[in-house]
CHARMM internal coordinates of N, CA and C (Angstrom, degrees):
IC EDIT
DIST 1 N 1 CA 1.4498
DIST 1 CA 1 C 1.5329
ANGL 1 N 1 CA 1 C 109.23
DIST 1 C 2 N 1.3029
ANGL 1 CA 1 C 2 N 114.95
DIHE 1 N 1 CA 1 C 2 N 149.63
DIST 2 N 2 CA 1.4620
ANGL 1 C 2 N 2 CA 121.91
DIHE 1 CA 1 C 2 N 2 CA -176.08
DIST 2 CA 2 C 1.5250
ANGL 2 N 2 CA 2 C 110.63
DIHE 1 C 2 N 2 CA 2 C -121.31
DIST 2 C 3 N 1.3241
ANGL 2 CA 2 C 3 N 115.18
DIHE 2 N 2 CA 2 C 3 N 141.25
DIST 3 N 3 CA 1.4644
ANGL 2 C 3 N 3 CA 120.04
DIHE 2 CA 2 C 3 N 3 CA 175.31
DIST 3 CA 3 C 1.5210
ANGL 3 N 3 CA 3 C 108.40
DIHE 2 C 3 N 3 CA 3 C -124.21
DIST 3 C 4 N 1.2978
ANGL 3 CA 3 C 4 N 115.14
DIHE 3 N 3 CA 3 C 4 N 153.56
DIST 4 N 4 CA 1.4585
ANGL 3 C 4 N 4 CA 121.50
DIHE 3 CA 3 C 4 N 4 CA -177.53
DIST 4 CA 4 C 1.5291
ANGL 4 N 4 CA 4 C 109.11
DIHE 3 C 4 N 4 CA 4 C -67.90
DIST 4 C 5 N 1.3094
ANGL 4 CA 4 C 5 N 117.08
DIHE 4 N 4 CA 4 C 5 N 140.82
DIST 5 N 5 CA 1.4631
ANGL 4 C 5 N 5 CA 120.62
DIHE 4 CA 4 C 5 N 5 CA 176.97
DIST 5 CA 5 C 1.5260
ANGL 5 N 5 CA 5 C 108.92
DIHE 4 C 5 N 5 CA 5 C -73.06
DIST 5 C 6 N 1.3118
ANGL 5 CA 5 C 6 N 115.85
DIHE 5 N 5 CA 5 C 6 N 141.67
DIST 6 N 6 CA 1.4706
ANGL 5 C 6 N 6 CA 120.21
DIHE 5 CA 5 C 6 N 6 CA 179.62
DIST 6 CA 6 C 1.5130
ANGL 6 N 6 CA 6 C 111.46
DIHE 5 C 6 N 6 CA 6 C -63.13
DIST 6 C 7 N 1.3304
ANGL 6 CA 6 C 7 N 116.55
DIHE 6 N 6 CA 6 C 7 N -32.85
DIST 7 N 7 CA 1.4588
ANGL 6 C 7 N 7 CA 120.37
DIHE 6 CA 6 C 7 N 7 CA -178.61
DIST 7 CA 7 C 1.5331
ANGL 7 N 7 CA 7 C 113.22
DIHE 6 C 7 N 7 CA 7 C -96.72
DIST 7 C 8 N 1.3287
ANGL 7 CA 7 C 8 N 116.54
DIHE 7 N 7 CA 7 C 8 N 12.14
DIST 8 N 8 CA 1.4635
ANGL 7 C 8 N 8 CA 120.10
DIHE 7 CA 7 C 8 N 8 CA 177.90
DIST 8 CA 8 C 1.5243
ANGL 8 N 8 CA 8 C 108.59
DIHE 7 C 8 N 8 CA 8 C -71.55
DIST 8 C 9 N 1.2956
ANGL 8 CA 8 C 9 N 115.64
DIHE 8 N 8 CA 8 C 9 N 113.00
DIST 9 N 9 CA 1.4611
ANGL 8 C 9 N 9 CA 121.27
DIHE 8 CA 8 C 9 N 9 CA -176.70
DIST 9 CA 9 C 1.5259
ANGL 9 N 9 CA 9 C 108.33
DIHE 8 C 9 N 9 CA 9 C -88.32
DIST 9 C 10 N 1.3239
ANGL 9 CA 9 C 10 N 116.32
DIHE 9 N 9 CA 9 C 10 N 82.33
DIST 10 N 10 CA 1.4597
ANGL 9 C 10 N 10 CA 121.72
DIHE 9 CA 9 C 10 N 10 CA -176.15
DIST 10 CA 10 C 1.5185
ANGL 10 N 10 CA 10 C 109.87
DIHE 9 C 10 N 10 CA 10 C -102.02
DIST 10 C 11 N 1.3097
ANGL 10 CA 10 C 11 N 114.90
DIHE 10 N 10 CA 10 C 11 N 124.53
DIST 11 N 11 CA 1.4601
ANGL 10 C 11 N 11 CA 120.23
DIHE 10 CA 10 C 11 N 11 CA 176.27
DIST 11 CA 11 C 1.5188
ANGL 11 N 11 CA 11 C 108.26
DIHE 10 C 11 N 11 CA 11 C -112.61
DIST 11 C 12 N 1.3156
ANGL 11 CA 11 C 12 N 115.46
DIHE 11 N 11 CA 11 C 12 N 106.04
DIST 12 N 12 CA 1.4602
ANGL 11 C 12 N 12 CA 121.16
DIHE 11 CA 11 C 12 N 12 CA 179.25
DIST 12 CA 12 C 1.5130
ANGL 12 N 12 CA 12 C 107.77
DIHE 11 C 12 N 12 CA 12 C -115.85
DIST 12 C 13 N 1.3076
ANGL 12 CA 12 C 13 N 115.48
DIHE 12 N 12 CA 12 C 13 N 124.65
DIST 13 N 13 CA 1.4573
ANGL 12 C 13 N 13 CA 120.13
DIHE 12 CA 12 C 13 N 13 CA -178.36
DIST 13 CA 13 C 1.5253
ANGL 13 N 13 CA 13 C 110.81
DIHE 12 C 13 N 13 CA 13 C -72.51
DIST 13 C 14 N 1.3315
ANGL 13 CA 13 C 14 N 116.17
DIHE 13 N 13 CA 13 C 14 N -40.72
DIST 14 N 14 CA 1.4590
ANGL 13 C 14 N 14 CA 119.51
DIHE 13 CA 13 C 14 N 14 CA -174.59
DIST 14 CA 14 C 1.5301
ANGL 14 N 14 CA 14 C 110.10
DIHE 13 C 14 N 14 CA 14 C -137.70
DIST 14 C 15 N 1.3206
ANGL 14 CA 14 C 15 N 116.52
DIHE 14 N 14 CA 14 C 15 N 96.75
DIST 15 N 15 CA 1.4682
ANGL 14 C 15 N 15 CA 120.94
DIHE 14 CA 14 C 15 N 15 CA 179.21
DIST 15 CA 15 C 1.5157
ANGL 15 N 15 CA 15 C 111.90
DIHE 14 C 15 N 15 CA 15 C -61.66
DIST 15 C 16 N 1.3047
ANGL 15 CA 15 C 16 N 116.84
DIHE 15 N 15 CA 15 C 16 N -33.23
DIST 16 N 16 CA 1.4527
ANGL 15 C 16 N 16 CA 120.90
DIHE 15 CA 15 C 16 N 16 CA -178.47
DIST 16 CA 16 C 1.5355
ANGL 16 N 16 CA 16 C 111.23
DIHE 15 C 16 N 16 CA 16 C -63.31
DIST 16 C 17 N 1.3305
ANGL 16 CA 16 C 17 N 116.50
DIHE 16 N 16 CA 16 C 17 N -45.76
DIST 17 N 17 CA 1.4716
ANGL 16 C 17 N 17 CA 120.50
DIHE 16 CA 16 C 17 N 17 CA 178.65
DIST 17 CA 17 C 1.5234
ANGL 17 N 17 CA 17 C 110.85
DIHE 16 C 17 N 17 CA 17 C -67.21
DIST 17 C 18 N 1.3225
ANGL 17 CA 17 C 18 N 117.11
DIHE 17 N 17 CA 17 C 18 N -39.03
DIST 18 N 18 CA 1.4573
ANGL 17 C 18 N 18 CA 121.06
DIHE 17 CA 17 C 18 N 18 CA 177.76
DIST 18 CA 18 C 1.5259
ANGL 18 N 18 CA 18 C 110.13
DIHE 17 C 18 N 18 CA 18 C -62.16
DIST 18 C 19 N 1.3187
ANGL 18 CA 18 C 19 N 116.35
DIHE 18 N 18 CA 18 C 19 N -45.55
DIST 19 N 19 CA 1.4656
ANGL 18 C 19 N 19 CA 121.21
DIHE 18 CA 18 C 19 N 19 CA 178.75
DIST 19 CA 19 C 1.5212
ANGL 19 N 19 CA 19 C 110.90
DIHE 18 C 19 N 19 CA 19 C -60.69
DIST 19 C 20 N 1.3189
ANGL 19 CA 19 C 20 N 116.92
DIHE 19 N 19 CA 19 C 20 N -41.36
DIST 20 N 20 CA 1.4596
ANGL 19 C 20 N 20 CA 121.60
DIHE 19 CA 19 C 20 N 20 CA 179.32
DIST 20 CA 20 C 1.5272
ANGL 20 N 20 CA 20 C 110.81
DIHE 19 C 20 N 20 CA 20 C -62.01
DIST 20 C 21 N 1.3231
ANGL 20 CA 20 C 21 N 116.82
DIHE 20 N 20 CA 20 C 21 N -43.45
DIST 21 N 21 CA 1.4689
ANGL 20 C 21 N 21 CA 121.22
DIHE 20 CA 20 C 21 N 21 CA -179.93
DIST 21 CA 21 C 1.5253
ANGL 21 N 21 CA 21 C 111.76
DIHE 20 C 21 N 21 CA 21 C -66.78
DIST 21 C 22 N 1.3279
ANGL 21 CA 21 C 22 N 116.19
DIHE 21 N 21 CA 21 C 22 N -35.41
DIST 22 N 22 CA 1.4606
ANGL 21 C 22 N 22 CA 120.73
DIHE 21 CA 21 C 22 N 22 CA 179.42
DIST 22 CA 22 C 1.5288
ANGL 22 N 22 CA 22 C 110.40
DIHE 21 C 22 N 22 CA 22 C -76.37
DIST 22 C 23 N 1.3209
ANGL 22 CA 22 C 23 N 116.77
DIHE 22 N 22 CA 22 C 23 N -28.98
DIST 23 N 23 CA 1.4597
ANGL 22 C 23 N 23 CA 121.20
DIHE 22 CA 22 C 23 N 23 CA 179.58
DIST 23 CA 23 C 1.5162
ANGL 23 N 23 CA 23 C 113.43
DIHE 22 C 23 N 23 CA 23 C 95.07
DIST 23 C 24 N 1.3280
ANGL 23 CA 23 C 24 N 115.98
DIHE 23 N 23 CA 23 C 24 N 28.83
DIST 24 N 24 CA 1.4631
ANGL 23 C 24 N 24 CA 120.67
DIHE 23 CA 23 C 24 N 24 CA 176.75
DIST 24 CA 24 C 1.5207
ANGL 24 N 24 CA 24 C 108.84
DIHE 23 C 24 N 24 CA 24 C -126.80
DIST 24 C 25 N 1.3226
ANGL 24 CA 24 C 25 N 115.59
DIHE 24 N 24 CA 24 C 25 N 165.02
DIST 25 N 25 CA 1.4614
ANGL 24 C 25 N 25 CA 120.63
DIHE 24 CA 24 C 25 N 25 CA 179.52
DIST 25 CA 25 C 1.5287
ANGL 25 N 25 CA 25 C 110.39
DIHE 24 C 25 N 25 CA 25 C -70.98
DIST 25 C 26 N 1.3144
ANGL 25 CA 25 C 26 N 116.17
DIHE 25 N 25 CA 25 C 26 N 150.22
DIST 26 N 26 CA 1.4686
ANGL 25 C 26 N 26 CA 121.06
DIHE 25 CA 25 C 26 N 26 CA 179.44
DIST 26 CA 26 C 1.5178
ANGL 26 N 26 CA 26 C 110.48
DIHE 25 C 26 N 26 CA 26 C -60.60
DIST 26 C 27 N 1.3177
ANGL 26 CA 26 C 27 N 117.37
DIHE 26 N 26 CA 26 C 27 N -37.08
DIST 27 N 27 CA 1.4697
ANGL 26 C 27 N 27 CA 121.37
DIHE 26 CA 26 C 27 N 27 CA 179.13
DIST 27 CA 27 C 1.5301
ANGL 27 N 27 CA 27 C 110.46
DIHE 26 C 27 N 27 CA 27 C -64.04
DIST 27 C 28 N 1.3155
ANGL 27 CA 27 C 28 N 116.73
DIHE 27 N 27 CA 27 C 28 N -38.00
DIST 28 N 28 CA 1.4650
ANGL 27 C 28 N 28 CA 121.22
DIHE 27 CA 27 C 28 N 28 CA 177.04
DIST 28 CA 28 C 1.5236
ANGL 28 N 28 CA 28 C 110.10
DIHE 27 C 28 N 28 CA 28 C -64.89
DIST 28 C 29 N 1.3318
ANGL 28 CA 28 C 29 N 116.77
DIHE 28 N 28 CA 28 C 29 N -44.65
DIST 29 N 29 CA 1.4623
ANGL 28 C 29 N 29 CA 121.36
DIHE 28 CA 28 C 29 N 29 CA 178.57
DIST 29 CA 29 C 1.5244
ANGL 29 N 29 CA 29 C 109.83
DIHE 28 C 29 N 29 CA 29 C -59.35
DIST 29 C 30 N 1.3168
ANGL 29 CA 29 C 30 N 116.69
DIHE 29 N 29 CA 29 C 30 N -42.66
DIST 30 N 30 CA 1.4570
ANGL 29 C 30 N 30 CA 121.37
DIHE 29 CA 29 C 30 N 30 CA 179.44
DIST 30 CA 30 C 1.5269
ANGL 30 N 30 CA 30 C 110.87
DIHE 29 C 30 N 30 CA 30 C -61.53
DIST 30 C 31 N 1.3296
ANGL 30 CA 30 C 31 N 117.45
DIHE 30 N 30 CA 30 C 31 N -43.26
DIST 31 N 31 CA 1.4726
ANGL 30 C 31 N 31 CA 121.01
DIHE 30 CA 30 C 31 N 31 CA 179.45
DIST 31 CA 31 C 1.5297
ANGL 31 N 31 CA 31 C 110.63
DIHE 30 C 31 N 31 CA 31 C -65.31
DIST 31 C 32 N 1.3342
ANGL 31 CA 31 C 32 N 117.50
DIHE 31 N 31 CA 31 C 32 N -37.97
DIST 32 N 32 CA 1.4670
ANGL 31 C 32 N 32 CA 120.88
DIHE 31 CA 31 C 32 N 32 CA 177.70
DIST 32 CA 32 C 1.5195
ANGL 32 N 32 CA 32 C 109.35
DIHE 31 C 32 N 32 CA 32 C -63.48
DIST 32 C 33 N 1.3415
ANGL 32 CA 32 C 33 N 117.23
DIHE 32 N 32 CA 32 C 33 N -48.40
DIST 33 N 33 CA 1.4672
ANGL 32 C 33 N 33 CA 121.08
DIHE 32 CA 32 C 33 N 33 CA -178.73
DIST 33 CA 33 C 1.5236
ANGL 33 N 33 CA 33 C 112.49
DIHE 32 C 33 N 33 CA 33 C -65.16
DIST 33 C 34 N 1.3213
ANGL 33 CA 33 C 34 N 117.41
DIHE 33 N 33 CA 33 C 34 N -28.86
DIST 34 N 34 CA 1.4634
ANGL 33 C 34 N 34 CA 120.95
DIHE 33 CA 33 C 34 N 34 CA 179.27
DIST 34 CA 34 C 1.5271
ANGL 34 N 34 CA 34 C 112.54
DIHE 33 C 34 N 34 CA 34 C -88.43
DIST 34 C 35 N 1.3359
ANGL 34 CA 34 C 35 N 116.75
DIHE 34 N 34 CA 34 C 35 N 2.29
DIST 35 N 35 CA 1.4600
ANGL 34 C 35 N 35 CA 121.21
DIHE 34 CA 34 C 35 N 35 CA 177.76
DIST 35 CA 35 C 1.5075
ANGL 35 N 35 CA 35 C 114.68
DIHE 34 C 35 N 35 CA 35 C 74.78
DIST 35 C 36 N 1.3178
ANGL 35 CA 35 C 36 N 117.89
DIHE 35 N 35 CA 35 C 36 N 16.24
DIST 36 N 36 CA 1.4537
ANGL 35 C 36 N 36 CA 121.82
DIHE 35 CA 35 C 36 N 36 CA -178.05
DIST 36 CA 36 C 1.5185
ANGL 36 N 36 CA 36 C 112.46
DIHE 35 C 36 N 36 CA 36 C -94.85
DIST 36 C 37 N 1.3409
ANGL 36 CA 36 C 37 N 117.29
DIHE 36 N 36 CA 36 C 37 N -8.44
DIST 37 N 37 CA 1.4514
ANGL 36 C 37 N 37 CA 121.16
DIHE 36 CA 36 C 37 N 37 CA -178.64
DIST 37 CA 37 C 1.5248
ANGL 37 N 37 CA 37 C 108.99
DIHE 36 C 37 N 37 CA 37 C -145.17
DIST 37 C 38 N 1.3370
ANGL 37 CA 37 C 38 N 115.25
DIHE 37 N 37 CA 37 C 38 N 142.69
DIST 38 N 38 CA 1.4540
ANGL 37 C 38 N 38 CA 120.07
DIHE 37 CA 37 C 38 N 38 CA 174.36
DIST 38 CA 38 C 1.5238
ANGL 38 N 38 CA 38 C 108.87
DIHE 37 C 38 N 38 CA 38 C -91.67
DIST 38 C 39 N 1.3344
ANGL 38 CA 38 C 39 N 115.43
DIHE 38 N 38 CA 38 C 39 N 171.22
DIST 39 N 39 CA 1.4627
ANGL 38 C 39 N 39 CA 119.11
DIHE 38 CA 38 C 39 N 39 CA 178.00
DIST 39 CA 39 C 1.5215
ANGL 39 N 39 CA 39 C 109.07
DIHE 38 C 39 N 39 CA 39 C -142.36
DIST 39 C 40 N 1.3178
ANGL 39 CA 39 C 40 N 116.00
DIHE 39 N 39 CA 39 C 40 N 168.51
DIST 40 N 40 CA 1.4559
ANGL 39 C 40 N 40 CA 121.39
DIHE 39 CA 39 C 40 N 40 CA 179.17
DIST 40 CA 40 C 1.5258
ANGL 40 N 40 CA 40 C 110.36
DIHE 39 C 40 N 40 CA 40 C -73.32
DIST 40 C 41 N 1.3103
ANGL 40 CA 40 C 41 N 116.49
DIHE 40 N 40 CA 40 C 41 N 165.75
DIST 41 N 41 CA 1.4591
ANGL 40 C 41 N 41 CA 121.16
DIHE 40 CA 40 C 41 N 41 CA 177.81
DIST 41 CA 41 C 1.5256
ANGL 41 N 41 CA 41 C 109.87
DIHE 40 C 41 N 41 CA 41 C -61.00
DIST 41 C 42 N 1.3311
ANGL 41 CA 41 C 42 N 117.60
DIHE 41 N 41 CA 41 C 42 N -39.92
DIST 42 N 42 CA 1.4656
ANGL 41 C 42 N 42 CA 121.45
DIHE 41 CA 41 C 42 N 42 CA -179.19
DIST 42 CA 42 C 1.5225
ANGL 42 N 42 CA 42 C 111.19
DIHE 41 C 42 N 42 CA 42 C -64.21
DIST 42 C 43 N 1.3246
ANGL 42 CA 42 C 43 N 117.37
DIHE 42 N 42 CA 42 C 43 N -41.51
DIST 43 N 43 CA 1.4696
ANGL 42 C 43 N 43 CA 120.75
DIHE 42 CA 42 C 43 N 43 CA 177.88
DIST 43 CA 43 C 1.5211
ANGL 43 N 43 CA 43 C 110.29
DIHE 42 C 43 N 43 CA 43 C -66.75
DIST 43 C 44 N 1.3209
ANGL 43 CA 43 C 44 N 117.34
DIHE 43 N 43 CA 43 C 44 N -42.61
DIST 44 N 44 CA 1.4650
ANGL 43 C 44 N 44 CA 120.81
DIHE 43 CA 43 C 44 N 44 CA 177.68
DIST 44 CA 44 C 1.5279
ANGL 44 N 44 CA 44 C 110.35
DIHE 43 C 44 N 44 CA 44 C -60.89
DIST 44 C 45 N 1.3302
ANGL 44 CA 44 C 45 N 116.31
DIHE 44 N 44 CA 44 C 45 N -41.19
DIST 45 N 45 CA 1.4681
ANGL 44 C 45 N 45 CA 120.90
DIHE 44 CA 44 C 45 N 45 CA 179.21
DIST 45 CA 45 C 1.5266
ANGL 45 N 45 CA 45 C 110.24
DIHE 44 C 45 N 45 CA 45 C -63.97
DIST 45 C 46 N 1.3301
ANGL 45 CA 45 C 46 N 117.23
DIHE 45 N 45 CA 45 C 46 N -45.91
DIST 46 N 46 CA 1.4683
ANGL 45 C 46 N 46 CA 121.10
DIHE 45 CA 45 C 46 N 46 CA -179.17
DIST 46 CA 46 C 1.5257
ANGL 46 N 46 CA 46 C 110.93
DIHE 45 C 46 N 46 CA 46 C -61.58
DIST 46 C 47 N 1.3185
ANGL 46 CA 46 C 47 N 117.41
DIHE 46 N 46 CA 46 C 47 N -45.07
DIST 47 N 47 CA 1.4633
ANGL 46 C 47 N 47 CA 121.46
DIHE 46 CA 46 C 47 N 47 CA 179.14
DIST 47 CA 47 C 1.5283
ANGL 47 N 47 CA 47 C 109.51
DIHE 46 C 47 N 47 CA 47 C -61.69
DIST 47 C 48 N 1.3254
ANGL 47 CA 47 C 48 N 116.26
DIHE 47 N 47 CA 47 C 48 N -46.79
DIST 48 N 48 CA 1.4628
ANGL 47 C 48 N 48 CA 121.22
DIHE 47 CA 47 C 48 N 48 CA -178.88
DIST 48 CA 48 C 1.5192
ANGL 48 N 48 CA 48 C 111.31
DIHE 47 C 48 N 48 CA 48 C -57.80
DIST 48 C 49 N 1.3220
ANGL 48 CA 48 C 49 N 117.53
DIHE 48 N 48 CA 48 C 49 N -49.43
DIST 49 N 49 CA 1.4595
ANGL 48 C 49 N 49 CA 121.48
DIHE 48 CA 48 C 49 N 49 CA -175.54
DIST 49 CA 49 C 1.5288
ANGL 49 N 49 CA 49 C 112.41
DIHE 48 C 49 N 49 CA 49 C -70.09
DIST 49 C 50 N 1.3254
ANGL 49 CA 49 C 50 N 117.44
DIHE 49 N 49 CA 49 C 50 N -29.16
DIST 50 N 50 CA 1.4618
ANGL 49 C 50 N 50 CA 119.72
DIHE 49 CA 49 C 50 N 50 CA 176.49
DIST 50 CA 50 C 1.5299
ANGL 50 N 50 CA 50 C 111.16
DIHE 49 C 50 N 50 CA 50 C -74.24
DIST 50 C 51 N 1.3128
ANGL 50 CA 50 C 51 N 117.04
DIHE 50 N 50 CA 50 C 51 N -30.62
DIST 51 N 51 CA 1.4679
ANGL 50 C 51 N 51 CA 120.83
DIHE 50 CA 50 C 51 N 51 CA 177.59
DIST 51 CA 51 C 1.5258
ANGL 51 N 51 CA 51 C 109.88
DIHE 50 C 51 N 51 CA 51 C -75.17
DIST 51 C 52 N 1.3454
ANGL 51 CA 51 C 52 N 115.58
DIHE 51 N 51 CA 51 C 52 N -46.38
DIST 52 N 52 CA 1.4680
ANGL 51 C 52 N 52 CA 120.70
DIHE 51 CA 51 C 52 N 52 CA -177.48
DIST 52 CA 52 C 1.5211
ANGL 52 N 52 CA 52 C 107.89
DIHE 51 C 52 N 52 CA 52 C -154.03
DIST 52 C 53 N 1.3201
ANGL 52 CA 52 C 53 N 116.33
DIHE 52 N 52 CA 52 C 53 N 109.58
DIST 53 N 53 CA 1.4718
ANGL 52 C 53 N 53 CA 119.84
DIHE 52 CA 52 C 53 N 53 CA -175.51
DIST 53 CA 53 C 1.5235
ANGL 53 N 53 CA 53 C 113.51
DIHE 52 C 53 N 53 CA 53 C -63.12
DIST 53 C 54 N 1.3239
ANGL 53 CA 53 C 54 N 117.86
DIHE 53 N 53 CA 53 C 54 N -17.44
DIST 54 N 54 CA 1.4678
ANGL 53 C 54 N 54 CA 121.59
DIHE 53 CA 53 C 54 N 54 CA 179.31
DIST 54 CA 54 C 1.5270
ANGL 54 N 54 CA 54 C 113.22
DIHE 53 C 54 N 54 CA 54 C -94.43
DIST 54 C 55 N 1.3193
ANGL 54 CA 54 C 55 N 117.36
DIHE 54 N 54 CA 54 C 55 N -5.44
DIST 55 N 55 CA 1.4684
ANGL 54 C 55 N 55 CA 121.61
DIHE 54 CA 54 C 55 N 55 CA -178.16
DIST 55 CA 55 C 1.5274
ANGL 55 N 55 CA 55 C 110.91
DIHE 54 C 55 N 55 CA 55 C -82.62
DIST 55 C 56 N 1.3116
ANGL 55 CA 55 C 56 N 114.79
DIHE 55 N 55 CA 55 C 56 N 162.22
DIST 56 N 56 CA 1.4592
ANGL 55 C 56 N 56 CA 122.31
DIHE 55 CA 55 C 56 N 56 CA 175.14
DIST 56 CA 56 C 1.5254
ANGL 56 N 56 CA 56 C 108.40
DIHE 55 C 56 N 56 CA 56 C -113.17
DIST 56 C 57 N 1.3188
ANGL 56 CA 56 C 57 N 116.78
DIHE 56 N 56 CA 56 C 57 N 159.76
DIST 57 N 57 CA 1.4640
ANGL 56 C 57 N 57 CA 121.58
DIHE 56 CA 56 C 57 N 57 CA -178.94
DIST 57 CA 57 C 1.5290
ANGL 57 N 57 CA 57 C 110.54
DIHE 56 C 57 N 57 CA 57 C -52.34
DIST 57 C 58 N 1.3312
ANGL 57 CA 57 C 58 N 116.16
DIHE 57 N 57 CA 57 C 58 N -41.77
DIST 58 N 58 CA 1.4644
ANGL 57 C 58 N 58 CA 121.18
DIHE 57 CA 57 C 58 N 58 CA -176.08
DIST 58 CA 58 C 1.5315
ANGL 58 N 58 CA 58 C 112.68
DIHE 57 C 58 N 58 CA 58 C -64.23
DIST 58 C 59 N 1.3286
ANGL 58 CA 58 C 59 N 117.45
DIHE 58 N 58 CA 58 C 59 N -16.32
DIST 59 N 59 CA 1.4656
ANGL 58 C 59 N 59 CA 120.20
DIHE 58 CA 58 C 59 N 59 CA 178.05
DIST 59 CA 59 C 1.5274
ANGL 59 N 59 CA 59 C 111.58
DIHE 58 C 59 N 59 CA 59 C -70.50
DIST 59 C 60 N 1.3215
ANGL 59 CA 59 C 60 N 117.12
DIHE 59 N 59 CA 59 C 60 N -29.69
DIST 60 N 60 CA 1.4671
ANGL 59 C 60 N 60 CA 121.34
DIHE 59 CA 59 C 60 N 60 CA -175.11
DIST 60 CA 60 C 1.5379
ANGL 60 N 60 CA 60 C 114.23
DIHE 59 C 60 N 60 CA 60 C -120.19
DIST 60 C 61 N 1.3153
ANGL 60 CA 60 C 61 N 116.52
DIHE 60 N 60 CA 60 C 61 N -22.56
DIST 61 N 61 CA 1.4638
ANGL 60 C 61 N 61 CA 120.45
DIHE 60 CA 60 C 61 N 61 CA -174.03
DIST 61 CA 61 C 1.5266
ANGL 61 N 61 CA 61 C 111.80
DIHE 60 C 61 N 61 CA 61 C -124.94
DIST 61 C 62 N 1.3219
ANGL 61 CA 61 C 62 N 114.88
DIHE 61 N 61 CA 61 C 62 N 155.94
DIST 62 N 62 CA 1.4518
ANGL 61 C 62 N 62 CA 120.34
DIHE 61 CA 61 C 62 N 62 CA 172.53
DIST 62 CA 62 C 1.5249
ANGL 62 N 62 CA 62 C 107.62
DIHE 61 C 62 N 62 CA 62 C -124.29
DIST 62 C 63 N 1.3225
ANGL 62 CA 62 C 63 N 115.57
DIHE 62 N 62 CA 62 C 63 N 146.09
DIST 63 N 63 CA 1.4507
ANGL 62 C 63 N 63 CA 120.70
DIHE 62 CA 62 C 63 N 63 CA 178.89
DIST 63 CA 63 C 1.5205
ANGL 63 N 63 CA 63 C 108.05
DIHE 62 C 63 N 63 CA 63 C -72.42
DIST 63 C 64 N 1.3096
ANGL 63 CA 63 C 64 N 117.64
DIHE 63 N 63 CA 63 C 64 N 138.20
DIST 64 N 64 CA 1.4611
ANGL 63 C 64 N 64 CA 121.52
DIHE 63 CA 63 C 64 N 64 CA -177.30
DIST 64 CA 64 C 1.5196
ANGL 64 N 64 CA 64 C 109.74
DIHE 63 C 64 N 64 CA 64 C -56.83
DIST 64 C 65 N 1.3057
ANGL 64 CA 64 C 65 N 115.78
DIHE 64 N 64 CA 64 C 65 N 130.28
DIST 65 N 65 CA 1.4499
ANGL 64 C 65 N 65 CA 121.78
DIHE 64 CA 64 C 65 N 65 CA 179.72
DIST 65 CA 65 C 1.5199
ANGL 65 N 65 CA 65 C 112.99
DIHE 64 C 65 N 65 CA 65 C 101.05
DIST 65 C 66 N 1.3212
ANGL 65 CA 65 C 66 N 117.21
DIHE 65 N 65 CA 65 C 66 N -7.26
DIST 66 N 66 CA 1.4727
ANGL 65 C 66 N 66 CA 120.46
DIHE 65 CA 65 C 66 N 66 CA 179.24
DIST 66 CA 66 C 1.5049
ANGL 66 N 66 CA 66 C 111.13
DIHE 65 C 66 N 66 CA 66 C -92.86
END
COOR INIT
IC SEED 1 N 1 CA 1 C
IC BUILD
């Protein structure tokens, strides 16, 4: 499971549209961005690539336990 990095400087204009593209609820996306919920590697990858197609998961997320 992956959680958002505290220092991940993510600027998303519309979390609702991002959540829709990833295929999760907007409330879930909000909890992920606020660090209250972890997500799967696939969800972390989808979020990462939608934010910045050149970024890697490790740029925005950390593996649980790290």
